[in-house]
N, CA, C, O and the ligand as a Tripos MOL2 file, in Angstrom:
@<TRIPOS>MOLECULE
protein
  253   251    64     0     0
PROTEIN
NO_CHARGES

@<TRIPOS>ATOM
      1 N          37.3610    1.3100    8.2770 N.3       1 MET1
      2 CA         37.0960    0.9240    6.8860 C.3       1 MET1
      3 C          35.8340    0.0650    6.8270 C.2       1 MET1
      4 O          35.7520   -0.9750    7.4810 O.2       1 MET1
      5 N          34.8860    0.4910    6.0650 N.am      2 PRO2
      6 CA         33.6620   -0.3090    5.9740 C.3       2 PRO2
      7 C          33.9130   -1.6330    5.2710 C.2       2 PRO2
      8 O          34.6840   -1.7210    4.3150 O.2       2 PRO2
      9 N          33.2460   -2.6420    5.7670 N.am      3 GLU3
     10 CA         33.4140   -3.9570    5.1620 C.3       3 GLU3
     11 C          32.5390   -4.0800    3.9270 C.2       3 GLU3
     12 O          31.3190   -3.9440    4.0090 O.2       3 GLU3
     13 N          33.1430   -4.3310    2.8110 N.am      4 SER4
     14 CA         32.3760   -4.4270    1.5720 C.3       4 SER4
     15 C          31.7370   -5.7930    1.4520 C.2       4 SER4
     16 O          32.2650   -6.7900    1.9430 O.2       4 SER4
     17 N          30.6060   -5.8230    0.8000 N.am      5 ALA5
     18 CA         29.9710   -7.0970    0.5230 C.3       5 ALA5
     19 C          30.8220   -7.8790   -0.4580 C.2       5 ALA5
     20 O          31.5380   -7.3090   -1.2810 O.2       5 ALA5
     21 N          30.7300   -9.1780   -0.3550 N.am      6 SER6
     22 CA         31.5450  -10.0130   -1.2290 C.3       6 SER6
     23 C          31.0270   -9.9990   -2.6600 C.2       6 SER6
     24 O          31.7690  -10.2820   -3.6010 O.2       6 SER6
     25 N          29.7410   -9.6650   -2.8190 N.am      7 GLY7
     26 CA         29.1700   -9.6080   -4.1550 C.3       7 GLY7
     27 C          29.5910   -8.3310   -4.8660 C.2       7 GLY7
     28 O          30.2810   -7.4740   -4.3140 O.2       7 GLY7
     29 N          29.1520   -8.2410   -6.0940 N.am      8 ASN8
     30 CA         29.5200   -7.0630   -6.8620 C.3       8 ASN8
     31 C          28.3560   -6.0680   -6.9540 C.2       8 ASN8
     32 O          28.3780   -5.1460   -7.7690 O.2       8 ASN8
     33 N          27.3580   -6.2680   -6.1190 N.am      9 GLN9
     34 CA         26.2260   -5.3560   -6.1410 C.3       9 GLN9
     35 C          26.1590   -4.5700   -4.8440 C.2       9 GLN9
     36 O          26.2300   -5.1270   -3.7490 O.2       9 GLN9
     37 N          26.0220   -3.2950   -4.9950 N.am     10 VAL10
     38 CA         25.7450   -2.4770   -3.8250 C.3      10 VAL10
     39 C          24.2460   -2.2690   -3.7490 C.2      10 VAL10
     40 O          23.5420   -2.3690   -4.7540 O.2      10 VAL10
     41 N          23.7780   -1.9870   -2.5870 N.am     11 HIS11
     42 CA         22.3490   -1.7880   -2.4130 C.3      11 HIS11
     43 C          21.9990   -0.3400   -2.7270 C.2      11 HIS11
     44 O          21.7950    0.4880   -1.8390 O.2      11 HIS11
     45 N          21.9400   -0.0770   -4.0000 N.am     12 ASP12
     46 CA         21.6340    1.2710   -4.4320 C.3      12 ASP12
     47 C          20.1880    1.6260   -4.1030 C.2      12 ASP12
     48 O          19.3270    0.7540   -3.9810 O.2      12 ASP12
     49 N          19.9550    2.8790   -3.9690 N.am     13 VAL13
     50 CA         18.5860    3.3720   -3.8740 C.3      13 VAL13
     51 C          18.3350    4.2440   -5.0910 C.2      13 VAL13
     52 O          19.0000    5.2570   -5.3070 O.2      13 VAL13
     53 N          17.3590    3.8210   -5.8780 N.am     14 CYS14
     54 CA         17.0400    4.5510   -7.0960 C.3      14 CYS14
     55 C          15.7540    5.3390   -6.8860 C.2      14 CYS14
     56 O          14.7280    4.7950   -6.4760 O.2      14 CYS14
     57 N          15.8320    6.5910   -7.1690 N.am     15 ARG15
     58 CA         14.6250    7.4290   -7.0570 C.3      15 ARG15
     59 C          13.9170    7.4420   -8.4040 C.2      15 ARG15
     60 O          14.5090    7.7710   -9.4320 O.2      15 ARG15
     61 N          12.6770    7.0880   -8.3800 N.am     16 VAL16
     62 CA         11.9120    7.0110   -9.6180 C.3      16 VAL16
     63 C          10.6090    7.7860   -9.4510 C.2      16 VAL16
     64 O          10.1790    8.0880   -8.3380 O.2      16 VAL16
     65 N          10.0000    8.0960  -10.5820 N.am     17 GLU17
     66 CA          8.7750    8.8990  -10.5590 C.3      17 GLU17
     67 C           7.5490    8.1030  -10.9850 C.2      17 GLU17
     68 O           6.4530    8.6500  -11.1000 O.2      17 GLU17
     69 N           7.7400    6.8210  -11.2140 N.am     18 THR18
     70 CA          6.6060    5.9780  -11.5930 C.3      18 THR18
     71 C           6.5580    4.7670  -10.6690 C.2      18 THR18
     72 O           7.5660    4.3600  -10.0920 O.2      18 THR18
     73 N           5.3590    4.2020  -10.5440 N.am     19 THR19
     74 CA          5.1980    3.0630   -9.6440 C.3      19 THR19
     75 C           5.6060    1.7540  -10.2970 C.2      19 THR19
     76 O           5.7140    0.7250   -9.6290 O.2      19 THR19
     77 N           5.8300    1.7940  -11.5860 N.am     20 VAL20
     78 CA          6.3240    0.6070  -12.2720 C.3      20 VAL20
     79 C           7.7240    0.8930  -12.7750 C.2      20 VAL20
     80 O           7.9380    1.8290  -13.5460 O.2      20 VAL20
     81 N           8.6640    0.0930  -12.3430 N.am     21 VAL21
     82 CA         10.0530    0.3080  -12.7270 C.3      21 VAL21
     83 C          10.6230   -0.9950  -13.2940 C.2      21 VAL21
     84 O          10.1540   -2.0860  -12.9730 O.2      21 VAL21
     85 N          11.6190   -0.8590  -14.1220 N.am     22 SER22
     86 CA         12.3060   -2.0330  -14.6340 C.3      22 SER22
     87 C          13.6980   -2.0730  -14.0300 C.2      22 SER22
     88 O          14.3270   -1.0380  -13.8070 O.2      22 SER22
     89 N          14.1670   -3.2830  -13.7710 N.am     23 CYS23
     90 CA         15.4980   -3.4420  -13.2030 C.3      23 CYS23
     91 C          16.2190   -4.5460  -13.9490 C.2      23 CYS23
     92 O          15.6890   -5.6410  -14.1410 O.2      23 CYS23
     93 N          17.4200   -4.2430  -14.3620 N.am     24 GLY24
     94 CA         18.2450   -5.2400  -15.0370 C.3      24 GLY24
     95 C          19.4830   -5.5770  -14.2170 C.2      24 GLY24
     96 O          20.3640   -6.2990  -14.6840 O.2      24 GLY24
     97 N          19.5490   -5.0650  -13.0230 N.am     25 GLY25
     98 CA         20.6410   -5.4140  -12.1350 C.3      25 GLY25
     99 C          21.8610   -4.5200  -12.2350 C.2      25 GLY25
    100 O          22.7900   -4.6370  -11.4360 O.2      25 GLY25
    101 N          21.8610   -3.6520  -13.1900 N.am     26 THR26
    102 CA         23.0090   -2.7600  -13.3310 C.3      26 THR26
    103 C          22.5150   -1.3410  -13.5410 C.2      26 THR26
    104 O          21.3920   -1.1070  -13.9890 O.2      26 THR26
    105 N          23.3740   -0.4170  -13.2110 N.am     27 THR27
    106 CA         23.0720    0.9590  -13.5440 C.3      27 THR27
    107 C          23.4500    1.1960  -15.0000 C.2      27 THR27
    108 O          24.1410    0.3800  -15.6090 O.2      27 THR27
    109 N          23.0110    2.2700  -15.5310 N.am     28 GLN28
    110 CA         23.2960    2.5340  -16.9340 C.3      28 GLN28
    111 C          24.8010    2.6050  -17.1660 C.2      28 GLN28
    112 O          25.5320    3.2970  -16.4580 O.2      28 GLN28
    113 N          25.2320    1.8730  -18.1730 N.am     29 GLY29
    114 CA         26.6400    1.9030  -18.5270 C.3      29 GLY29
    115 C          27.4820    0.9150  -17.7640 C.2      29 GLY29
    116 O          28.6510    0.7070  -18.0880 O.2      29 GLY29
    117 N          26.9060    0.3110  -16.7640 N.am     30 GLU30
    118 CA         27.6570   -0.6520  -15.9790 C.3      30 GLU30
    119 C          27.7260   -1.9870  -16.7110 C.2      30 GLU30
    120 O          26.7680   -2.4030  -17.3630 O.2      30 GLU30
    121 N          28.8380   -2.6310  -16.5960 N.am     31 ILE31
    122 CA         29.0270   -3.8970  -17.3090 C.3      31 ILE31
    123 C          29.1120   -5.0340  -16.3030 C.2      31 ILE31
    124 O          29.8240   -4.9540  -15.3020 O.2      31 ILE31
    125 N          28.3740   -6.0860  -16.5910 N.am     32 GLY32
    126 CA         28.4450   -7.2650  -15.7380 C.3      32 GLY32
    127 C          27.5620   -7.1640  -14.5210 C.2      32 GLY32
    128 O          27.1440   -6.0800  -14.1150 O.2      32 GLY32
    129 N          27.2900   -8.3090  -13.9520 N.am     33 GLY33
    130 CA         26.5410   -8.3570  -12.7030 C.3      33 GLY33
    131 C          25.0590   -8.1590  -12.8740 C.2      33 GLY33
    132 O          24.3410   -7.9540  -11.8960 O.2      33 GLY33
    133 N          24.5900   -8.2190  -14.1030 N.am     34 GLY34
    134 CA         23.1730   -7.9730  -14.3210 C.3      34 GLY34
    135 C          22.3280   -9.2130  -14.1540 C.2      34 GLY34
    136 O          22.8310  -10.3050  -13.8890 O.2      34 GLY34
    137 N          21.0470   -9.0240  -14.3140 N.am     35 HIS35
    138 CA         20.1090  -10.1460  -14.2940 C.3      35 HIS35
    139 C          19.0490   -9.8470  -15.3410 C.2      35 HIS35
    140 O          18.9680   -8.7200  -15.8290 O.2      35 HIS35
    141 N          18.2500  -10.8170  -15.6880 N.am     36 PRO36
    142 CA         17.1860  -10.5560  -16.6610 C.3      36 PRO36
    143 C          16.3200   -9.3940  -16.2030 C.2      36 PRO36
    144 O          16.0250   -9.2480  -15.0170 O.2      36 PRO36
    145 N          15.9270   -8.5880  -17.1430 N.am     37 VAL37
    146 CA         15.1350   -7.4120  -16.7920 C.3      37 VAL37
    147 C          13.7850   -7.8350  -16.2210 C.2      37 VAL37
    148 O          13.0620   -8.6440  -16.8030 O.2      37 VAL37
    149 N          13.4800   -7.2750  -15.0940 N.am     38 VAL38
    150 CA         12.1890   -7.5480  -14.4650 C.3      38 VAL38
    151 C          11.4730   -6.2240  -14.2330 C.2      38 VAL38
    152 O          12.0960   -5.1710  -14.1030 O.2      38 VAL38
    153 N          10.1730   -6.3060  -14.1870 N.am     39 TYR39
    154 CA          9.3670   -5.1210  -13.9180 C.3      39 TYR39
    155 C           8.7760   -5.2390  -12.5230 C.2      39 TYR39
    156 O           8.1980   -6.2580  -12.1470 O.2      39 TYR39
    157 N           8.9370   -4.1860  -11.7900 N.am     40 LEU40
    158 CA          8.4950   -4.1680  -10.3980 C.3      40 LEU40
    159 C           7.3880   -3.1320  -10.2440 C.2      40 LEU40
    160 O           7.5170   -1.9940  -10.6950 O.2      40 LEU40
    161 N           6.3220   -3.5340   -9.6140 N.am     41 THR41
    162 CA          5.2070   -2.6160   -9.3960 C.3      41 THR41
    163 C           5.0740   -2.3310   -7.9050 C.2      41 THR41
    164 O           4.9240   -3.2380   -7.0860 O.2      41 THR41
    165 N           5.1350   -1.0670   -7.5870 N.am     42 MET42
    166 CA          5.0330   -0.6710   -6.1870 C.3      42 MET42
    167 C           3.5900   -0.6670   -5.7260 C.2      42 MET42
    168 O           2.6660   -0.4620   -6.5130 O.2      42 MET42
    169 N           3.4180   -0.8930   -4.4650 N.am     43 GLY43
    170 CA          2.1080   -0.7230   -3.8600 C.3      43 GLY43
    171 C           2.0120    0.6600   -3.2460 C.2      43 GLY43
    172 O           2.7470    1.5750   -3.6160 O.2      43 GLY43
    173 N           1.1090    0.7960   -2.3190 N.am     44 GLU44
    174 CA          0.8740    2.0950   -1.6990 C.3      44 GLU44
    175 C           2.0530    2.5580   -0.8490 C.2      44 GLU44
    176 O           2.1560    3.7360   -0.5070 O.2      44 GLU44
    177 N           2.9350    1.6310   -0.5140 N.am     45 GLU45
    178 CA          4.0560    2.0050    0.3460 C.3      45 GLU45
    179 C           5.0530    2.9120   -0.3650 C.2      45 GLU45
    180 O           5.8210    3.6280    0.2780 O.2      45 GLU45
    181 N           5.0370    2.8780   -1.6890 N.am     46 GLY46
    182 CA          5.8660    3.8170   -2.4350 C.3      46 GLY46
    183 C           7.3160    3.4140   -2.5640 C.2      46 GLY46
    184 O           8.1590    4.2440   -2.9050 O.2      46 GLY46
    185 N           7.6220    2.1660   -2.2990 N.am     47 HIS47
    186 CA          8.9830    1.6910   -2.5270 C.3      47 HIS47
    187 C           8.9430    0.1960   -2.7720 C.2      47 HIS47
    188 O           7.9930   -0.4860   -2.3880 O.2      47 HIS47
    189 N           9.9820   -0.3030   -3.4160 N.am     48 ILE48
    190 CA         10.0490   -1.7370   -3.6860 C.3      48 ILE48
    191 C          11.5200   -2.1220   -3.8310 C.2      48 ILE48
    192 O          12.3550   -1.3160   -4.2390 O.2      48 ILE48
    193 N          11.8050   -3.3490   -3.4930 N.am     49 THR49
    194 CA         13.1710   -3.8340   -3.5880 C.3      49 THR49
    195 C          13.2310   -4.9580   -4.6100 C.2      49 THR49
    196 O          12.4020   -5.8680   -4.5930 O.2      49 THR49
    197 N          14.2070   -4.8900   -5.4920 N.am     50 CYS50
    198 CA         14.3620   -5.9290   -6.4920 C.3      50 CYS50
    199 C          14.7830   -7.2350   -5.8220 C.2      50 CYS50
    200 O          15.7100   -7.2710   -5.0130 O.2      50 CYS50
    201 N          14.0830   -8.2950   -6.1790 N.am     51 LEU51
    202 CA         14.3790   -9.5910   -5.5680 C.3      51 LEU51
    203 C          15.6900  -10.1790   -6.0770 C.2      51 LEU51
    204 O          16.2830  -11.0400   -5.4280 O.2      51 LEU51
    205 N          16.1340   -9.7180   -7.2230 N.am     52 TYR52
    206 CA         17.3550  -10.2570   -7.8000 C.3      52 TYR52
    207 C          18.6060   -9.6060   -7.2120 C.2      52 TYR52
    208 O          19.5440  -10.2860   -6.7970 O.2      52 TYR52
    209 N          18.5960   -8.2990   -7.1890 N.am     53 CYS53
    210 CA         19.8440   -7.6030   -6.8440 C.3      53 CYS53
    211 C          19.7060   -6.7120   -5.6140 C.2      53 CYS53
    212 O          20.6420   -5.9980   -5.2540 O.2      53 CYS53
    213 N          18.5610   -6.7520   -4.9810 N.am     54 SER54
    214 CA         18.3380   -5.9970   -3.7430 C.3      54 SER54
    215 C          18.4150   -4.4860   -3.9260 C.2      54 SER54
    216 O          18.5240   -3.7320   -2.9590 O.2      54 SER54
    217 N          18.3590   -4.0710   -5.1500 N.am     55 ARG55
    218 CA         18.3230   -2.6290   -5.3690 C.3      55 ARG55
    219 C          16.9590   -2.1040   -4.9550 C.2      55 ARG55
    220 O          15.9230   -2.7060   -5.2340 O.2      55 ARG55
    221 N          16.9910   -0.9750   -4.2870 N.am     56 LYS56
    222 CA         15.7380   -0.4170   -3.7830 C.3      56 LYS56
    223 C          15.2960    0.7560   -4.6480 C.2      56 LYS56
    224 O          16.0910    1.6260   -5.0040 O.2      56 LYS56
    225 N          14.0380    0.7550   -4.9680 N.am     57 PHE57
    226 CA         13.4540    1.8460   -5.7400 C.3      57 PHE57
    227 C          12.4780    2.5970   -4.8520 C.2      57 PHE57
    228 O          11.6090    2.0090   -4.2090 O.2      57 PHE57
    229 N          12.6460    3.8980   -4.8360 N.am     58 VAL58
    230 CA         11.8020    4.7320   -3.9970 C.3      58 VAL58
    231 C          11.0770    5.7410   -4.8720 C.2      58 VAL58
    232 O          11.6820    6.4350   -5.6890 O.2      58 VAL58
    233 N           9.7940    5.8030   -4.6830 N.am     59 LEU59
    234 CA          8.9750    6.7350   -5.4480 C.3      59 LEU59
    235 C           9.1420    8.1510   -4.9030 C.2      59 LEU59
    236 O           8.9910    8.4030   -3.7080 O.2      59 LEU59
    237 N           9.4520    9.0440   -5.8000 N.am     60 VAL60
    238 CA          9.5490   10.4490   -5.4050 C.3      60 VAL60
    239 C           8.4820   11.2280   -6.1500 C.2      60 VAL60
    240 O           8.0800   10.8730   -7.2580 O.2      60 VAL60
    241 N           8.0480   12.2690   -5.5290 N.am     61 GLU61
    242 CA          7.0140   13.0600   -6.1820 C.3      61 GLU61
    243 C           7.6300   13.9270   -7.2650 C.2      61 GLU61
    244 O           8.7090   14.4990   -7.1140 O.2      61 GLU61
    245 N           6.9150   13.9930   -8.3300 N.am     62 ARG62
    246 CA          7.3800   14.8070   -9.4400 C.3      62 ARG62
    247 C           7.3620   16.2690   -9.0330 C.2      62 ARG62
    248 O           6.3560   16.7700   -8.5300 O.2      62 ARG62
    249 N           8.4320   16.9240   -9.2430 N.am     63 SER63
    250 CA          8.5290   18.3320   -8.8430 C.3      63 SER63
    251 C           7.8910   19.2450   -9.8760 C.2      63 SER63
    252 O           7.8820   20.4630   -9.7020 O.2      63 SER63
    253 ZN         17.4940   -5.8470   -9.9190 Zn       64 ZN64
@<TRIPOS>BOND
     1     1     2 1
     2     2     3 1
     3     3     4 2
     4     3     5 am
     5     5     6 1
     6     6     7 1
     7     7     8 2
     8     7     9 am
     9     9    10 1
    10    10    11 1
    11    11    12 2
    12    11    13 am
    13    13    14 1
    14    14    15 1
    15    15    16 2
    16    15    17 am
    17    17    18 1
    18    18    19 1
    19    19    20 2
    20    19    21 am
    21    21    22 1
    22    22    23 1
    23    23    24 2
    24    23    25 am
    25    25    26 1
    26    26    27 1
    27    27    28 2
    28    27    29 am
    29    29    30 1
    30    30    31 1
    31    31    32 2
    32    31    33 am
    33    33    34 1
    34    34    35 1
    35    35    36 2
    36    35    37 am
    37    37    38 1
    38    38    39 1
    39    39    40 2
    40    39    41 am
    41    41    42 1
    42    42    43 1
    43    43    44 2
    44    43    45 am
    45    45    46 1
    46    46    47 1
    47    47    48 2
    48    47    49 am
    49    49    50 1
    50    50    51 1
    51    51    52 2
    52    51    53 am
    53    53    54 1
    54    54    55 1
    55    55    56 2
    56    55    57 am
    57    57    58 1
    58    58    59 1
    59    59    60 2
    60    59    61 am
    61    61    62 1
    62    62    63 1
    63    63    64 2
    64    63    65 am
    65    65    66 1
    66    66    67 1
    67    67    68 2
    68    67    69 am
    69    69    70 1
    70    70    71 1
    71    71    72 2
    72    71    73 am
    73    73    74 1
    74    74    75 1
    75    75    76 2
    76    75    77 am
    77    77    78 1
    78    78    79 1
    79    79    80 2
    80    79    81 am
    81    81    82 1
    82    82    83 1
    83    83    84 2
    84    83    85 am
    85    85    86 1
    86    86    87 1
    87    87    88 2
    88    87    89 am
    89    89    90 1
    90    90    91 1
    91    91    92 2
    92    91    93 am
    93    93    94 1
    94    94    95 1
    95    95    96 2
    96    95    97 am
    97    97    98 1
    98    98    99 1
    99    99   100 2
   100    99   101 am
   101   101   102 1
   102   102   103 1
   103   103   104 2
   104   103   105 am
   105   105   106 1
   106   106   107 1
   107   107   108 2
   108   107   109 am
   109   109   110 1
   110   110   111 1
   111   111   112 2
   112   111   113 am
   113   113   114 1
   114   114   115 1
   115   115   116 2
   116   115   117 am
   117   117   118 1
   118   118   119 1
   119   119   120 2
   120   119   121 am
   121   121   122 1
   122   122   123 1
   123   123   124 2
   124   123   125 am
   125   125   126 1
   126   126   127 1
   127   127   128 2
   128   127   129 am
   129   129   130 1
   130   130   131 1
   131   131   132 2
   132   131   133 am
   133   133   134 1
   134   134   135 1
   135   135   136 2
   136   135   137 am
   137   137   138 1
   138   138   139 1
   139   139   140 2
   140   139   141 am
   141   141   142 1
   142   142   143 1
   143   143   144 2
   144   143   145 am
   145   145   146 1
   146   146   147 1
   147   147   148 2
   148   147   149 am
   149   149   150 1
   150   150   151 1
   151   151   152 2
   152   151   153 am
   153   153   154 1
   154   154   155 1
   155   155   156 2
   156   155   157 am
   157   157   158 1
   158   158   159 1
   159   159   160 2
   160   159   161 am
   161   161   162 1
   162   162   163 1
   163   163   164 2
   164   163   165 am
   165   165   166 1
   166   166   167 1
   167   167   168 2
   168   167   169 am
   169   169   170 1
   170   170   171 1
   171   171   172 2
   172   171   173 am
   173   173   174 1
   174   174   175 1
   175   175   176 2
   176   175   177 am
   177   177   178 1
   178   178   179 1
   179   179   180 2
   180   179   181 am
   181   181   182 1
   182   182   183 1
   183   183   184 2
   184   183   185 am
   185   185   186 1
   186   186   187 1
   187   187   188 2
   188   187   189 am
   189   189   190 1
   190   190   191 1
   191   191   192 2
   192   191   193 am
   193   193   194 1
   194   194   195 1
   195   195   196 2
   196   195   197 am
   197   197   198 1
   198   198   199 1
   199   199   200 2
   200   199   201 am
   201   201   202 1
   202   202   203 1
   203   203   204 2
   204   203   205 am
   205   205   206 1
   206   206   207 1
   207   207   208 2
   208   207   209 am
   209   209   210 1
   210   210   211 1
   211   211   212 2
   212   211   213 am
   213   213   214 1
   214   214   215 1
   215   215   216 2
   216   215   217 am
   217   217   218 1
   218   218   219 1
   219   219   220 2
   220   219   221 am
   221   221   222 1
   222   222   223 1
   223   223   224 2
   224   223   225 am
   225   225   226 1
   226   226   227 1
   227   227   228 2
   228   227   229 am
   229   229   230 1
   230   230   231 1
   231   231   232 2
   232   231   233 am
   233   233   234 1
   234   234   235 1
   235   235   236 2
   236   235   237 am
   237   237   238 1
   238   238   239 1
   239   239   240 2
   240   239   241 am
   241   241   242 1
   242   242   243 1
   243   243   244 2
   244   243   245 am
   245   245   246 1
   246   246   247 1
   247   247   248 2
   248   247   249 am
   249   249   250 1
   250   250   251 1
   251   251   252 2
@<TRIPOS>SUBSTRUCTURE
     1 MET1         2 RESIDUE 1 A MET
     2 PRO2         6 RESIDUE 1 A PRO
     3 GLU3        10 RESIDUE 1 A GLU
     4 SER4        14 RESIDUE 1 A SER
     5 ALA5        18 RESIDUE 1 A ALA
     6 SER6        22 RESIDUE 1 A SER
     7 GLY7        26 RESIDUE 1 A GLY
     8 ASN8        30 RESIDUE 1 A ASN
     9 GLN9        34 RESIDUE 1 A GLN
    10 VAL10       38 RESIDUE 1 A VAL
    11 HIS11       42 RESIDUE 1 A HIS
    12 ASP12       46 RESIDUE 1 A ASP
    13 VAL13       50 RESIDUE 1 A VAL
    14 CYS14       54 RESIDUE 1 A CYS
    15 ARG15       58 RESIDUE 1 A ARG
    16 VAL16       62 RESIDUE 1 A VAL
    17 GLU17       66 RESIDUE 1 A GLU
    18 THR18       70 RESIDUE 1 A THR
    19 THR19       74 RESIDUE 1 A THR
    20 VAL20       78 RESIDUE 1 A VAL
    21 VAL21       82 RESIDUE 1 A VAL
    22 SER22       86 RESIDUE 1 A SER
    23 CYS23       90 RESIDUE 1 A CYS
    24 GLY24       94 RESIDUE 1 A GLY
    25 GLY25       98 RESIDUE 1 A GLY
    26 THR26      102 RESIDUE 1 A THR
    27 THR27      106 RESIDUE 1 A THR
    28 GLN28      110 RESIDUE 1 A GLN
    29 GLY29      114 RESIDUE 1 A GLY
    30 GLU30      118 RESIDUE 1 A GLU
    31 ILE31      122 RESIDUE 1 A ILE
    32 GLY32      126 RESIDUE 1 A GLY
    33 GLY33      130 RESIDUE 1 A GLY
    34 GLY34      134 RESIDUE 1 A GLY
    35 HIS35      138 RESIDUE 1 A HIS
    36 PRO36      142 RESIDUE 1 A PRO
    37 VAL37      146 RESIDUE 1 A VAL
    38 VAL38      150 RESIDUE 1 A VAL
    39 TYR39      154 RESIDUE 1 A TYR
    40 LEU40      158 RESIDUE 1 A LEU
    41 THR41      162 RESIDUE 1 A THR
    42 MET42      166 RESIDUE 1 A MET
    43 GLY43      170 RESIDUE 1 A GLY
    44 GLU44      174 RESIDUE 1 A GLU
    45 GLU45      178 RESIDUE 1 A GLU
    46 GLY46      182 RESIDUE 1 A GLY
    47 HIS47      186 RESIDUE 1 A HIS
    48 ILE48      190 RESIDUE 1 A ILE
    49 THR49      194 RESIDUE 1 A THR
    50 CYS50      198 RESIDUE 1 A CYS
    51 LEU51      202 RESIDUE 1 A LEU
    52 TYR52      206 RESIDUE 1 A TYR
    53 CYS53      210 RESIDUE 1 A CYS
    54 SER54      214 RESIDUE 1 A SER
    55 ARG55      218 RESIDUE 1 A ARG
    56 LYS56      222 RESIDUE 1 A LYS
    57 PHE57      226 RESIDUE 1 A PHE
    58 VAL58      230 RESIDUE 1 A VAL
    59 LEU59      234 RESIDUE 1 A LEU
    60 VAL60      238 RESIDUE 1 A VAL
    61 GLU61      242 RESIDUE 1 A GLU
    62 ARG62      246 RESIDUE 1 A ARG
    63 SER63      250 RESIDUE 1 A SER
    64 ZN64       253 GROUP 0 **** ****
């Protein structure tokens, strides 16, 4: 059985198509556990992690 984190946030990986993403700490429709919306701008590495909730955003190429 995997040990769950004590917090209520999982380290999701969100695939996005833009280098600027907004994060409010929750997925759509999720209640609670959020944080003020922040905008994250990726560099050339093509990924960024939210400092608030550790959610990772990965840039994917538009198909
Ligand atoms: Zn966040």
